[in-house]
C-alpha positions as CSV (number, residue, x, y, z in Angstrom):
1,M,6.7,8.4,-0.7
2,C,9.8,7.7,1.3
3,G,11.4,5.7,4.2
4,I,11.5,7.0,7.7
5,A,13.3,5.8,10.8
6,G,13.9,7.1,14.3
7,I,15.2,6.4,17.8
8,W,13.7,8.0,20.9
9,G,15.2,7.8,24.4
10,S,18.8,7.4,23.1
11,V,21.0,9.2,20.5
12,E,22.6,6.6,18.3
13,D,23.7,8.4,15.2
14,G,25.4,5.4,13.6
15,R,22.5,3.1,14.2
16,L,20.1,5.7,12.8
17,A,22.1,6.0,9.7
18,D,22.2,2.3,9.3
19,M,18.4,2.1,9.6
20,I,18.0,4.7,6.8
21,G,20.6,2.9,4.7
22,L,18.6,-0.3,4.8
23,Q,15.7,1.6,3.3
24,R,17.6,3.6,0.7
25,H,15.5,2.0,-2.1
26,R,12.5,3.9,-0.7
27,G,14.3,7.2,-1.1
28,P,16.7,7.3,-4.0
29,D,16.6,11.2,-4.1
30,G,18.3,12.0,-0.8
31,R,18.9,11.1,2.8
32,G,19.0,13.1,6.0
33,T,18.9,12.9,9.8
34,S,18.1,15.3,12.7
35,L,19.4,14.6,16.2
36,R,18.0,16.0,19.4
37,P,20.8,15.6,22.0
38,G,19.7,13.7,25.0
39,H,16.4,12.7,23.4
40,G,16.8,10.9,20.1
41,G,16.8,11.4,16.3
42,L,14.8,11.2,13.1
43,G,16.0,9.9,9.7
44,H,14.6,10.1,6.2
45,A,15.2,8.6,2.8
46,R,13.5,10.7,0.2
47,L,11.5,10.0,-3.0
48,A,10.9,13.5,-4.2
49,I,7.2,13.9,-5.3
50,M,6.1,17.3,-4.1
51,D,8.5,20.2,-4.3
52,P,11.3,18.1,-5.6
53,G,13.8,20.9,-5.3
54,G,12.9,22.2,-1.9
55,G,11.2,19.5,0.2
56,Q,14.2,17.8,1.7
57,Q,13.6,16.1,5.0
58,P,13.8,16.2,8.0
59,I,11.8,19.5,7.9
60,H,12.0,21.9,10.9
61,N,9.6,24.5,12.0
62,E,10.5,28.2,12.1
63,D,12.6,28.1,15.3
64,R,13.7,24.4,14.9
65,S,11.8,23.4,18.1
66,A,9.9,20.7,16.1
67,T,10.9,18.4,13.3
68,V,9.0,16.0,11.0
69,V,9.8,13.1,8.8
70,A,7.0,11.7,6.8
71,N,6.2,9.0,4.2
72,G,3.2,9.3,2.0
73,M,1.0,12.0,0.5
74,I,-1.5,14.4,2.0
75,Y,-4.2,15.2,-0.6
76,N,-5.8,18.0,1.3
77,H,-2.6,19.8,2.1
78,P,-3.3,22.8,-0.2
79,Q,-6.5,23.5,1.8
80,L,-4.8,22.9,5.1
81,R,-1.8,25.1,4.1
82,R,-4.0,28.1,3.2
83,R,-5.3,28.0,6.8
84,L,-2.0,27.4,8.4
85,E,-0.2,30.2,6.5
86,R,-2.0,32.7,8.7
87,A,0.2,31.7,11.6
88,H,3.2,29.9,10.1
89,D,6.0,30.7,7.7
90,F,6.4,27.8,5.3
91,G,9.9,27.1,4.0
92,S,8.9,24.7,1.2
93,D,5.9,23.6,-0.9
94,S,6.0,20.1,0.6
95,D,2.9,18.4,2.0
96,S,5.0,17.0,4.8
97,E,5.7,20.5,6.1
98,T,1.9,20.9,6.4
99,I,1.8,18.0,8.8
100,L,4.4,19.7,11.0
101,H,2.6,23.0,11.3
102,L,-0.8,21.2,11.7
103,F,0.7,19.3,14.6
104,E,1.8,22.5,16.2
105,E,-1.8,23.7,16.1
106,Q,-3.8,20.5,16.7
107,G,-1.6,18.0,18.5
108,L,-3.3,14.6,18.9
109,A,-6.1,15.6,16.5
110,T,-3.7,15.9,13.6
111,P,-4.1,12.5,12.0
112,R,-7.9,12.8,11.9
113,L,-7.6,16.0,9.9
114,L,-5.3,14.6,7.2
115,D,-6.8,13.2,4.0
116,G,-4.2,10.9,2.5
117,M,-1.8,8.0,3.1
118,F,0.9,8.5,5.7
119,A,3.3,7.4,8.4
120,F,5.1,10.2,10.1
121,A,7.0,11.3,13.2
122,V,7.2,14.7,14.8
123,A,9.8,15.3,17.5
124,T,10.3,18.2,19.9
125,D,12.9,18.4,22.7
126,E,10.6,16.6,25.0
127,R,8.1,14.7,22.9
128,L,7.7,12.2,20.1
129,F,4.5,11.8,18.1
130,L,4.0,8.9,15.6
131,A,0.9,8.3,13.4
132,R,-0.1,5.9,10.6
133,D,-2.9,6.4,8.2
134,Y,-6.5,5.2,8.7
135,I,-6.3,2.0,6.7
136,G,-2.5,1.2,6.7
137,I,-1.6,2.2,3.2
138,K,1.8,3.3,4.4
139,P,3.9,1.0,6.6
140,L,5.3,1.6,10.1
141,Y,7.0,-0.8,12.6
142,Y,8.5,-0.3,16.0
143,A,10.7,-2.1,18.5
144,H,12.0,-1.6,22.1
145,P,14.1,-3.7,24.5
146,A,12.3,-6.6,26.2
147,N,12.1,-5.2,29.7
148,S,11.7,-1.5,28.9
149,D,9.8,0.9,26.6
150,W,13.0,2.8,25.9
151,P,14.7,3.4,23.7
152,L,11.9,3.2,21.1
153,Y,13.0,2.4,17.5
154,F,10.7,2.8,14.5
155,A,11.0,2.4,10.7
156,S,9.1,2.0,7.5
157,E,10.3,-1.5,6.9
158,L,11.1,-4.6,9.0
159,K,14.5,-4.9,7.5
160,A,15.6,-1.7,9.1
161,L,14.7,-3.1,12.6
162,E,15.9,-6.7,12.2
163,P,19.5,-6.0,13.1
164,L,18.4,-4.8,16.6
165,G,17.8,-8.3,17.9
166,M,14.5,-7.2,19.4
167,A,10.9,-8.2,18.9
168,V,9.3,-6.0,16.2
169,H,5.7,-5.0,16.1
170,E,3.5,-3.5,13.3
171,F,2.3,-0.1,14.2
172,P,-1.5,-0.4,13.9
173,P,-3.4,1.4,11.2
174,G,-5.6,4.3,12.4
175,T,-3.4,4.7,15.4
176,C,-1.1,7.4,16.8
177,Y,1.5,7.4,19.6
178,D,2.4,10.1,22.0
179,S,5.5,9.6,24.1
180,E,3.6,11.4,26.9
181,T,0.3,9.5,26.8
182,G,0.9,6.3,24.8
183,F,-1.1,4.8,21.9
184,H,-4.4,6.1,20.8
185,T,-6.9,4.8,18.2
186,Y,-8.2,7.6,16.1
187,Y,-9.9,5.7,13.3
188,E,-11.6,2.3,12.8
189,V,-13.2,1.1,9.5
190,P,-16.9,1.9,10.1
191,D,-19.5,-0.8,10.5
192,R,-22.2,1.1,8.6
193,A,-25.5,-0.5,7.7
194,P,-26.6,-0.8,4.1
195,M,-28.9,2.1,3.0
196,D,-32.3,1.5,1.5
197,L,-31.9,3.8,-1.5
198,P,-33.0,3.5,-5.2
199,L,-30.5,1.7,-7.4
200,A,-29.9,4.9,-9.4
201,E,-28.9,6.8,-6.2
202,H,-26.4,4.0,-5.2
203,L,-24.9,4.2,-8.7
204,R,-24.5,7.9,-8.6
205,R,-22.9,7.8,-5.1
206,V,-20.4,5.1,-6.1
207,R,-19.5,6.9,-9.3
208,D,-19.1,10.3,-7.7
209,A,-17.0,8.9,-4.8
210,V,-14.6,7.0,-7.1
211,E,-14.2,9.8,-9.6
212,A,-13.4,12.3,-6.8
213,A,-10.9,9.8,-5.2
214,V,-9.0,9.5,-8.5
215,E,-9.0,13.2,-9.2
216,K,-7.5,14.2,-5.9
217,R,-4.7,11.6,-6.4
218,L,-3.5,13.3,-9.6
219,L,-1.8,16.0,-7.4
220,S,1.9,15.6,-8.2
221,D,5.0,17.6,-9.2
222,V,6.5,14.6,-11.1
223,P,5.2,12.3,-13.9
224,L,2.2,10.2,-13.0
225,G,0.8,7.0,-14.6
226,A,-1.4,4.0,-13.9
227,F,-1.1,0.2,-13.7
228,L,-3.4,-1.3,-16.2
229,S,-4.1,-5.0,-16.1
230,G,-7.2,-4.7,-18.3
231,G,-9.4,-5.8,-15.3
232,L,-12.3,-3.7,-14.2
233,D,-10.6,-1.9,-11.3
234,S,-7.4,-0.6,-13.0
235,S,-9.4,0.2,-16.2
236,I,-11.8,2.4,-14.3
237,I,-9.0,4.3,-12.6
238,A,-7.0,4.7,-15.8
239,A,-10.1,5.9,-17.7
240,I,-11.0,8.5,-15.1
241,A,-7.4,9.7,-14.8
242,R,-7.2,10.1,-18.6
243,Q,-10.1,12.4,-18.6
244,H,-8.2,14.9,-16.4
245,M,-4.7,14.5,-18.1
246,P,-3.4,15.6,-21.5
247,E,-1.5,12.3,-21.6
248,L,-1.4,9.2,-19.4
249,H,1.2,6.4,-19.4
250,T,-0.2,3.0,-18.6
251,F,1.7,-0.2,-17.8
252,S,0.9,-3.9,-18.1
253,V,2.9,-7.1,-17.7
254,G,2.3,-10.8,-18.2
255,I,3.6,-13.9,-19.8
256,E,3.4,-14.2,-23.6
257,G,-0.2,-14.5,-24.6
258,S,-1.7,-13.6,-21.2
259,R,-5.2,-12.3,-21.0
260,D,-4.2,-9.2,-19.1
261,L,-1.9,-8.0,-21.9
262,E,-4.5,-8.2,-24.5
263,A,-7.2,-6.7,-22.3
264,A,-4.9,-3.8,-21.3
265,R,-4.1,-3.1,-25.0
266,R,-7.8,-2.8,-25.7
267,V,-8.4,-0.4,-22.8
268,S,-5.4,1.7,-23.7
269,R,-6.7,2.1,-27.3
270,H,-10.1,3.0,-25.9
271,I,-9.0,5.7,-23.5
272,G,-6.0,6.9,-25.6
273,S,-3.2,6.2,-23.2
274,I,0.5,5.9,-23.9
275,H,0.9,2.2,-23.2
276,H,3.9,0.1,-22.1
277,E,4.1,-3.6,-21.6
278,Y,6.6,-6.2,-20.5
279,V,6.5,-10.0,-21.1
280,Y,8.4,-12.0,-18.5
281,T,9.5,-15.6,-18.5
282,V,9.7,-18.3,-15.8
283,H,13.5,-18.0,-15.7
284,E,13.2,-14.3,-15.0
285,V,10.8,-15.1,-12.2
286,I,13.2,-17.6,-10.7
287,E,16.1,-15.2,-10.9
288,S,14.1,-12.3,-9.3
289,L,12.4,-14.2,-6.5
290,P,15.1,-13.9,-3.9
291,E,14.9,-10.1,-4.3
292,I,11.1,-10.1,-4.5
293,V,10.8,-12.1,-1.2
294,Y,13.4,-9.9,0.5
295,Y,11.7,-6.7,-0.3
296,L,8.2,-8.0,0.1
297,E,9.1,-9.2,3.7
298,S,6.7,-12.1,3.4
299,F,6.6,-15.8,2.5
300,D,2.8,-16.0,2.2
301,R,2.0,-18.0,-1.0
302,D,-0.8,-15.9,-2.3
303,L,1.1,-12.7,-1.6
304,V,4.3,-13.8,-3.3
305,R,2.3,-15.0,-6.3
306,S,0.7,-11.5,-6.8
307,A,3.9,-9.7,-5.9
308,I,5.7,-11.2,-8.9
309,P,3.7,-9.4,-11.6
310,T,3.6,-6.3,-9.4
311,W,7.5,-6.4,-9.3
312,F,7.8,-6.4,-13.0
313,C,5.1,-3.8,-13.5
314,A,6.7,-1.5,-11.0
315,R,10.1,-1.9,-12.7
316,L,8.5,-1.1,-16.1
317,A,6.7,2.0,-14.7
318,A,9.8,3.4,-13.1
319,Q,11.3,4.0,-16.5
320,E,8.6,6.6,-17.2
321,V,6.9,7.9,-14.0
322,K,7.4,8.4,-10.3
323,V,3.8,8.1,-9.2
324,I,1.4,5.3,-10.1
325,L,-2.3,4.7,-9.6
326,T,-3.4,1.2,-8.7
327,G,-6.8,-0.6,-8.2
328,E,-6.3,-2.2,-4.7
329,G,-9.4,-2.2,-2.5
330,A,-12.2,-2.5,-5.0
331,D,-12.5,-6.3,-4.5
332,E,-12.8,-6.0,-0.7
333,L,-15.3,-3.1,-0.8
334,F,-17.5,-4.4,-3.6
335,A,-17.2,-8.2,-3.3
336,G,-14.8,-9.0,-6.1
337,Y,-13.2,-12.3,-4.9
338,K,-14.7,-15.7,-5.9
339,Y,-15.1,-17.0,-2.4
340,Y,-17.5,-14.2,-1.6
341,K,-20.0,-15.9,-3.9
342,D,-20.2,-18.9,-1.5
343,I,-21.5,-16.6,1.3
344,R,-25.2,-16.6,0.9
345,D,-26.2,-14.8,4.1
346,P,-26.2,-11.0,3.4
347,Q,-25.2,-10.1,6.9
348,V,-22.3,-12.6,6.9
349,L,-21.1,-11.2,3.6
350,H,-21.4,-7.7,4.9
351,T,-19.3,-8.6,7.9
352,E,-16.7,-10.5,5.8
353,L,-16.2,-7.5,3.5
354,R,-15.5,-5.2,6.5
355,R,-13.0,-7.8,7.8
356,S,-11.4,-7.9,4.4
357,V,-10.8,-4.2,4.3
358,T,-9.3,-4.2,7.8
359,R,-6.8,-6.9,6.8
360,L,-5.4,-5.1,3.8
361,H,-2.6,-3.3,5.6
362,N,-0.2,-6.3,5.9
363,I,-1.3,-8.2,2.8
364,N,-2.2,-6.5,-0.5
365,L,-1.2,-3.0,0.7
366,Q,2.1,-4.3,1.9
367,R,2.7,-5.9,-1.5
368,V,2.0,-2.8,-3.4
369,D,4.0,-0.6,-1.1
370,R,7.1,-2.8,-1.1
371,M,7.2,-3.7,-4.8
372,T,6.7,-0.1,-5.9
373,M,9.1,1.4,-3.4
374,R,11.8,-1.0,-4.3
375,H,11.7,0.6,-7.8
376,G,11.5,4.2,-6.5
377,I,7.8,4.9,-7.4
378,E,4.9,6.0,-5.3
379,A,1.7,4.0,-5.5
380,R,-1.7,5.6,-4.8
381,V,-4.9,3.6,-4.2
382,P,-8.1,5.6,-5.1
383,F,-10.5,2.8,-4.1
384,L,-9.2,3.1,-0.5
385,D,-10.0,6.8,-0.2
386,R,-11.7,7.3,3.1
387,N,-14.9,8.4,1.5
388,V,-15.1,5.3,-0.7
389,I,-14.3,3.1,2.3
390,E,-17.2,4.6,4.2
391,L,-19.5,4.5,1.2
392,G,-18.8,0.8,0.6
393,P,-20.8,-0.7,3.5
394,T,-23.8,1.4,2.7
395,V,-24.4,-0.4,-0.6
396,P,-26.5,-3.5,-0.1
397,T,-24.6,-6.8,-0.8
398,A,-27.4,-7.7,-3.3
399,W,-26.1,-4.9,-5.5
400,K,-22.5,-6.1,-5.1
401,L,-23.2,-9.7,-5.9
402,Y,-26.1,-9.3,-8.3
403,D,-27.8,-12.4,-9.5
404,V,-27.9,-12.5,-13.3
405,R,-29.8,-15.6,-14.6
406,G,-28.9,-17.6,-11.5
407,V,-25.2,-16.6,-11.5
408,P,-24.0,-13.9,-9.0
409,V,-21.9,-11.3,-10.8
410,E,-19.1,-9.9,-8.6
411,K,-18.7,-6.1,-8.2
412,W,-22.0,-5.6,-10.2
413,I,-22.6,-2.2,-8.7
414,L,-19.1,-1.0,-9.8
415,R,-19.5,-2.4,-13.3
416,K,-22.9,-0.8,-13.7
417,A,-21.7,2.6,-12.4
418,F,-19.0,2.8,-15.0
419,E,-20.4,0.8,-17.9
420,D,-20.5,3.9,-20.2
421,L,-16.8,4.6,-19.6
422,L,-15.2,1.4,-21.0
423,P,-15.9,-1.3,-23.7
424,S,-18.6,-3.7,-22.7
425,D,-16.3,-6.7,-22.8
426,I,-14.0,-5.1,-20.3
427,V,-16.8,-4.0,-18.0
428,W,-18.2,-7.5,-17.9
429,R,-15.0,-9.4,-18.0
430,D,-14.8,-12.2,-15.4
431,K,-12.9,-11.4,-12.3
432,E,-9.3,-12.6,-12.3
433,Q,-6.7,-11.9,-9.6
434,F,-3.5,-10.3,-10.8
435,D,-1.5,-13.5,-10.7
436,E,-4.2,-15.2,-12.8
437,G,-4.8,-12.6,-15.5
438,S,-1.1,-11.9,-15.9
439,G,-0.4,-15.6,-16.5
440,M,1.5,-16.1,-13.3
441,V,-0.7,-19.0,-12.3
442,D,0.0,-20.7,-15.7
443,L,3.7,-20.5,-14.9
444,L,3.4,-22.1,-11.5
445,P,3.6,-25.8,-12.4
446,Q,6.9,-25.3,-14.3
447,L,8.1,-22.8,-11.7
448,I,7.4,-25.0,-8.7
449,G,8.7,-28.1,-10.4
450,E,12.0,-26.5,-11.1
451,V,12.7,-25.0,-7.7
452,T,11.0,-27.3,-5.2
453,A,12.3,-30.7,-6.4
454,G,14.9,-30.8,-3.7
455,I,12.6,-29.7,-0.8
456,D,11.4,-32.3,1.6
457,A,8.2,-30.3,2.3
458,P,6.8,-32.5,5.2
459,S,10.1,-32.3,7.0
460,Y,10.5,-28.6,6.4
461,Q,7.0,-27.9,7.5
462,A,7.6,-29.8,10.7
463,R,10.7,-27.8,11.5
464,H,8.8,-24.6,11.0
465,A,5.5,-25.6,12.4
466,A,4.9,-22.2,14.0
467,D,4.7,-20.6,10.5
468,R,2.0,-23.0,9.3
469,L,3.5,-23.6,5.8
470,R,0.9,-24.9,3.4
471,S,2.9,-26.4,0.5
472,A,6.3,-27.1,-1.0
473,E,5.9,-23.8,-2.8
474,E,5.4,-21.9,0.4
475,C,8.3,-23.7,2.0
476,W,10.5,-22.4,-0.8
477,Y,9.4,-18.8,-0.3
478,H,9.9,-19.3,3.4
479,Q,13.5,-20.5,2.9
480,L,14.2,-17.5,0.6
481,L,13.0,-15.2,3.3
482,V,15.0,-16.9,6.0
483,D,18.2,-16.8,3.9
484,A,17.8,-13.1,3.2
485,F,18.3,-12.1,6.9
486,D,20.8,-12.8,9.6
487,D,17.9,-13.2,12.0
488,A,14.6,-13.6,10.2
489,S,12.5,-14.0,13.3
490,P,11.3,-10.4,13.5
491,V,10.2,-10.6,9.9
492,L,8.5,-14.0,10.2
493,A,6.6,-12.8,13.3
494,N,4.9,-10.0,11.2
495,V,3.9,-12.0,8.1
496,G,0.2,-11.3,7.4
497,R,-2.0,-14.2,6.2
498,W,-5.3,-13.7,4.5
499,S,-6.4,-17.3,5.0
500,L,-4.8,-20.6,5.9
501,D,-7.5,-22.8,4.3
């Protein structure tokens, strides 16, 4: 997990260094650049996860004719490396070097062969290649002058491109870019039909896929832990991880007396983890919000609310580990949100779940990435393993929202698949979003009352009509974001919205 940046079509060493400097929080373990005179340069801010002592980036191939900078983690790099070592001399044990040599062999096909989360750039003297992972777990943005495709600037975060004074675009998930041939889509979330299988077979398939996804994400050369809210998703992940680890650190936050804190303690005792928790106050939230909004790069009300507990949990986890497992994706795959219950047509629900998964890249995945990276830790999301994503649509919606005595139970198939692994009251606990279970929602009346008293919301909304602000609360977050940048327009133009209802 790192920050990357680059310029192609122009060599601007000072600007490249500035772009990396604005992302130094993503890479507290080192920074580096590589210039190709007459063509451009790549930059990197490193969070050392694999081969901490020898995996500094940029990484060059044997004759320095190709260079890579990468952000993310390639889970199948041991298998790929064994194949590539027949023709290449590796200078490190880094998974990023595997990307470089794979590109030398496979070119445009490289992203499809990678199992992981990533945004990377490979440069030769004549060619630039960029790619972002299939679902958009890792971020990437690009910009270029209004009347030209060159020079091309790219970076992991919007804040690194904001000083350019250019329009900034999100690099689409499942996409690669070749300076010779342009943009190519290499992956789309599949629209697979539900499979008519016995319930026992669906349960086995779900359990096997999730367990395999967690196990492969335990690959690390530094300490690894898990967020643990006490909800179903994080509890399943922590329980599986604990089975494969001699000790597991888990982390939970909330306001005093919040439901998440108590539920997380119960899960921790059950699985035998080393548990850490932090209780935050409304005053800490108010003090931290300018930073939270700046690093989040969003004013969306729902995203900011859920970013607040994520911020405190990431800060807590960073005291013990450098890699963290999180539960994002389960709600979208297995119908966890309350509004799904109002969708009675199975086909409509099936379509909405697919839409939900495709929208994660600039909403919940952005929140997790930015809040963890601000505190120098890498977040991994097992439920968004490609195999789990492709399995999800094959489960009939009737098993996702299963009717129990006239009440649809969300994520029923997931609960049933893992009901032997956790206490019954945790398995069948009502769904609560992170900002609800942590108590953040309970703080909102006091929080909003204290900070929005001076905001004339109707007037502010009218002045910023293009951003479709929904409330005085969202006006406040918007103002914090605008105040954080000299020119916030490139950031505002990229704010993802789940819903404006």
